[in-house]
N, C-alpha and C positions, 0 to 999 in steps of 0.2 A: 882057073882064075880069069875073070874078065875085067878089063879096065873100065872104071866108072869115074867120070869127072865130078868134082864137087860143084854144087850149085850156088853156094853162099860163101862169100869171102868177107871176113871181118874178124875183129878181135874182141868184140863186146864193149869196146870203149867208145866214149862220146856218142852214145845212142846207136851205134852201129850194131848189127846182129852178130852173134858168134858164127864163125864159119862152120862148114860141115865136112872138113877134110877127113876127120875120123870116120864119119858116117860113110863117106865114099870108099875109104879103105875097107871097112867091114863089108860093104856091099860087094866090092870086088872079090874079096876072099870067099864069101859065101855065094857068089854069083847070083846076087839078087838085084832087082831094080832099086835104085836109091830111095824111091818113095816108100819102100817096104822096110826101111831101116830108120830108127829114130835119130834125130840130130842130138847126139849125146852132149855136146858142148852147150847147146841152148837149153836142153831139158834138165840137165844135171851137171853144171860146170865144175862142181867140186865133188863129184861122185865117180871115182875111177871104177867102181864095181858095176856101174850101169851096163857096160859092154858085156860083162860075164852074165848078168841077169838076162839081158836080151838074147844072148846066144843060147842060154838054157831053155828059152821058150821055143826054139827051133826044133 
């Protein structure tokens, strides 16, 4: 595992973007650059299966 810092901080409220802490965690676990992992919260905020589908493509 390699540490990856999140790039976006936010909660999607008041016009702010959704943060990408989940994306940073997945990038760390799979040892990928963060730009190779989708921002799950922004792309599909109510889709918990998005991570499983993305992992299946690896």
